[in-house]
Structure formats: structure tokens, C-alpha cells
C-alpha positions, -999 to +999 in steps of 0.1 A: -684-106+651-678-129+621-665-156+644-695-154+667-719-155+637-701-185+622-703-203+656-740-196+659-747-208+623-725-239+628-742-250+660-777-243+647-771-263+615-755-293+632-781-295+660-810-293+634-794-319+612-816-347+625-846-328+614-832-316+581-820-350+571-831-385+580-826-412+606-793-420+588-778-388+602-756-391+633-745-362+655-719-364+682-692-344+699-681-330+732-680-298+752-649-293+774-641-264+797-606-261+810-592-238+838-554-238+846-537-220+875-500-215+871-478-223+901-451-197+903-431-194+935-418-159+924-453-143+922-475-134+951-507-140+932-518-171+912-518-163+874-540-182+849-527-200+819-542-188+786-561-220+777-594-225+758-627-242+762-636-264+733-669-273+715-665-301+690-695-312+669-694-340+643-721-349+617-721-382+598-746-390+570-750-423+551-762-410+517-765-446+504-749-480+509-718-468+490-716-431+500-712-414+533-703-378+542-688-365+575-682-330+587-670-317+621-665-282+635-644-271+665-648-238+683-622-227+708-631-199+733-600-185+750-601-174+786-580-143+784-594-111+768-578-096+738-585-061+749-554-038+749-568-004+737-600+016+744-611+008+709-609-029+715-636-026+742-662-021+715-650-052+695-667-084+705-639-104+688-615-087+713-636-091+743-643-128+736-615-144+716-632-171+696-616-194+670-641-214+650-626-240+627-639-264+602-623-296+615-629-326+592-650-326+560-649-355+536-669-379+515-664-417+515-670-440+486-672-477+494-665-506+470-658-480+443-659-500+410-643-530+426-653-547+459-628-537+486-617-504+471-627-474+494-620-438+485-620-408+509-616-373+496-615-341+517-601-327+549-593-356+572-571-371+599-550-400+586-542-421+616-509-439+611-489-459+637-496-484+664-479-466+693-498-446+719-498-409+709-461-408+700-461-421+664-429-416+644-447-428+612-476-403+615-463-374+594-492-369+570-512-346+593-495-316+609-489-315+646-513-296+669-491-279+695-518-253+703-521-270+737-486-284+743-498-306+772-524-324+750-495-344+735-498-362+702-527-343+687-528-335+650-549-313+627-568-325+596-555-317+562-569-320+527-561-354+512-572-382+489-569-416+504-575-449+485-577-481+505-578-515+487-586-544+511-578-575+492-589-597+521-593-595+559-555-599+564-540-577+537-546-541+524-528-514+506-533-476+511-524-448+486-525-412+498-520-379+480-519-345+497-519-314+474-498-294+499-483-295+533-497-276+563-475-260+590-479-272+626-505-253+647-485-235+673-495-222+708-508-186+711-481-181+737-450-173+716-427-181+746-432-218+738-410-225+708-407-257+688-371-262+676-341-243+687-322-239+653-329-202+650-318-195+685-285-213+679-279-194+647-285-160+662-265-167+694-232-154+682-248-120+673-268-115+705-238-104+725-229-079+698-264-065+697-264-062+735-233-041+735-241-016+708-231+021+713-256+043+732-283+057+710-285+027+686-320+010+684-325-027+677-360-033+662-380-066+666-371-091+639-393-095+608-399-132+603-413-147+571-424-183+569-424-196+533-445-227+526-437-249+496-452-239+463-488-249+457-482-272+427-479-308+418-441-309+423-444-299+459-474-322+468-470-351+492-474-388+484-476-419+506-482-456+503-488-481+531-490-519+531-508-533+561-522-566+573-522-593+599-497-622+600-496-649+628-520-627+648-496-597+646-508-565+630-481-549+608-476-522+583-448-509+560-450-473+547-433-447+526-439-409+526-425-381+505-433-349+522-421-320+544-414-314+581-442-292+596-419-270+617-399-244+597-361-241+598-342-208+592-328-203+557-317-167+555-309-141+582-302-105+572-290-081+599-287-045+585-281-009+595-303+019+584-287+046+562-282+069+593-265+040+611-286+043+642-311+014+638-305-023+634-331-043+615-332-081+613-351-101+586-354-139+589-367-162+562-378-197+573-387-227+551-399-263+555-373-290+547-382-319+524-378-355+533-386-391+525-397-414+554-397-452+556-419-465+583-429-498+599-450-508+629-461-541+646-486-547+674-500-578+691-509-594+723-489-618+745-504-635+776-530-607+778-505-579+775-506-556+745-474-546+728-463-524+699-432-514+680-431-484+656-402-469+638-394-444+610-362-437+590-361-401+579-341-393+548-337-355+542-336-346+506-311-318+513-293-304+543-303-271+559-278-243+557-285-208+569-270-177+552-264-150+578-256-115+565-245-091+592-226-058+594-194-051+613-209-025+637-176-006+637-171-002+600-207-009+588-194-033+561-216-064+557-204-100+552-222-133+548-215-165+567-231-199+562-241-221+591-250-257+587-280-267+608-279-303+596-269-323+565-288-349+546-278-378+568-306-401+578-320-403+614-343-427+632-373-423+655-389-452+673-414-460+700-418-493+719-445-500+744-467-524+764-500-521+783-518-544+806-551-544+826-550-562+860-580-581+874-585-554+900-591-527+874-556-513+873-543-503+839-506-496+831-490-483+799-452-481+795-434-466+765-399-459+754-395-432+727-365-423+707-375-389+695-404-365+699-423-347+670-403-315+674-369-332+673-354-336+638-325-331+615-297-353+628-293-382+652-277-361+680-309-340+681-330-371+688-333-378+725-345-407+746-377-407+767-397-429+791-434-425+795-457-443+820-494-441+827-511-459+857-549-459+861-569-473+890-607-473+891-627-470+924-663-467+936-679-488+909-659-470+882-672-436+893-637-425+902-604-430+884-569-421+898-543-415+871-506-410+873-487-399+842-449-399+843-424-388+817-386-384+817-360-376+791-322-375+787-304-352+763-268-361+770-260-396+781-224-386+789-236-360+814-270-372+826-270-353+859-269-320+840-291-329+810-324-344+820-360-335+824-392-349+839-429-343+842-453-357+869-490-354+861-515-368+887-552-367+879-584-376+897-614-381+874-650-383+886-678-396+864-710-385+882-733-392+852-732-409+819-710-391+793-698-367+820-662-363+833-648-339+859-610-338+863-587-323+889-550-325+881-516-309+881-482-308+863-449-309+882-420-302+858-383-300+863-348-309+851-315-295+841-300-284+808-318-273+777-345-298+768-382-301+762-392-304+798-371-276+812-386-253+785-420-259+802-409-253+838-427-220+840-459-238+832-462-259+863-499-258+871-531-270+887-561-275+865-598-282+866-616-297+836-652-306+828-662-326+797-696-338+784-698-361+755-730-362+734 
């Protein structure tokens, strides 16, 4: 009930803002509905994927020539009910699963004391990187994996950003974040980001599966420990950017944390009667420094970009696993190294071009995805392509998205993955977009694409911008 009340108040406030304030107030946003039908050859029926419809509303107000405020809210309404008991049927929050979120909320100060110095304080998205959605230098905001197919999304975080533009061709940016925020994960727990924990527990799974009759294995208790909320564990970044010989460039440095936790301690224990096995897992976020650079320009009408980041872990990640001998009951501790403090690189290189007959192409090579980290052998190679063709006076757009990856160059035929995503978009009215599409996913081995094979789907989307 609280969520629904919050949503009603938010919508009422934002839509009445033009009346409450002045003509300097701007309101915009979008409403998007999304229905997805899973394609599963092993099931007679067609199951739905648990996705959400999304209302996003943004308010911008120029308080004066030197001050502006902006606030936005996002409300996600999930398609699947949360009812699982008779008591849930009387709870509106169970009947209609609604997640209202304050998205961005910040204040801008322009020419603060000195001309060219701008200051932004509050919850914000800090857009770093020239590449298209796969940005190895964009590590200030946490990743939004809540819809794993909406790739490259991030969530706002509280930050202070100072930008000093010395002239039109050179600027410096200083950023401070009081704390890191974990990545926003999907509601479907079967989609996991990072396989370190699975590899650590693998040697014990066989033992747990062959326990004597009568022994019970409980579900693991997992604790995620975020860094301390103090100055020592805050995040800092600096970026130099400009234009030289008609090429946009930037050089950056970040001290921060990866937003996906890694296991630190695993404790497998027997109860005093020896009949129950409990597992406790502690997970932390590892600290790193990141050196980044990107370049972008245009050559003969073709856009191009190069973006790269060098990750320097402060320490390696070692997991202490304490487990009993199920015969004697005596416990011992073993240490498993997930990765050491060796540096690793991520990079994206791409081009795009629009032909005279309204066809657009976008090609990218990526060394590393957001969930890949820790050591160079964990960073895989990917190719992405997007082809768009407009028809019927731009009322129709046919899109083909293609992606492929290789996880072992020495055994490609058993270690690859791919995704084919055709879409047809129809724009019947201004600011209106209807989409019919599908995802075909496959491959061999253990990789990002094969982990999503059970999510092959058809989908219908409707979006209205206002």
C-alpha cells in the first residue's frame, strides 16, 4: 500500500508542477509496457517472463541563471503476482508488485565563483565513455542488471561533480562519491553475475550430494558486506577531456570498488546432533584503481571510437572455506585464490555509418563485459552489430542486433555464444513506438550467452514519450 501511495503522490506532484511552479519548469518522461513470451521447446504451454512496465517522469526547473534543479522518478510494475499464501490475497503490494524509485535528484550551480566552473550535487548518472553502451571507463555508477537484455544501463548514485571548462577545447572534471552502491540484480535469482562462488563451492557439492541418509542440507545463508560508510572507503575520480585536431578525447582515473560482490568466507558446519549441514557465505566488494582513456571522431562521414580501461586491484581475492570431514566431523580451513592483484584490461572499439538510403550500421568489438573481472583470462572477446533500415516515410524501422563471444580461443567450437535479436518498430504517431521482436540465443560451454539460453523469447513493447 505504501508503494501505491508513493506512486500516486509522485505522479500527482510531477504532473501539477507546471501549475505549481512557472514556465521555467519542464516535465518529460516515458511510459513503456513490455510483454515477453518465453520460447521453451520442452514445455507444452508458453510461459511469460517476469518483466516490468515502466513509468519514468523527469522534472527540470531553472531557479535562476546560475541554479537549476532536476528530479526524476521511476516506477516499475511487474507482470507476475507476488501472491503465494491466502494472506497475500488481501495485500495490494502482493497482488500488484510495484517498485517506485527516486531516480535522479540533484542541483546544478553554473559559473560558481569563476566562469566555467559548474557544480552538481545529488543523485545522478555520470556518463563516462565514448563507446556505445559497453563502456569500460564507466565505473562510477553501478550497473543495472534488473533487465539483463537492456544492456549497458546504470543506476544513479549520490555524488558531487565539479566541472571546470577552461575553454571550448579543454575541461577537467573532479568527482567524489561518499560510498559505492551494489549492482541492481534481476528479480530472477537464476540469472547470476559472476561465477566465482560456484567455482569455490564445486568441490563440496559432490560431497553434499552423497551424504548419509537422514542428513539435511539447509539453504545457504549469504551475507553481502558493503564497504564502511566513511571517508576512507569513499570513491574519487578525475577526468581530463577536450578536443584536439577534431578528435574528442579524455583521460581518467578512478579509485573505487567493483559493484558485484566476490566471496570472502564460506563456513560449512554440522549441527550438534550431526544431522544438519549449514552453509554461511560472506561476500565483499573488491577495491581497485582504474586508468581510462577514450577517443572519438569522424572520418569520411563514418563515426569511430576507442575506449579502454586498465584495472588495478588493490588486493587479490582469497576465499577461506571452512568445512567438516563428514566422516569424523572435524573441520579444517582451506584458502582458494579467486584472483591476485595483477592488472587487467577492458576495451571497446567501434564504428557507425548512415547510408544515403536511410540504413544505419553500428559495429563494435569489445574485450570484456561489465560482469567480467579479476584477471585477464576471465576477460572474453565479443563482436556486436546493429543494422537499422527505415521504411514507409520513417514510419517503420527494421532492426537486426547481433552479438557473439568466444571464451576459449584454443577450443572455439566448444566455447562460444551468440544472440540474434530482430525487431520491427512502428511509429504510428509522434512520440509513440510499438515494437515486435525476439531473442535467439545459443552456444557451447560456460559463457554469458549460454547462461541465457532458457530466456529465448518473443516480446511486444509499447512506448510513449511525453
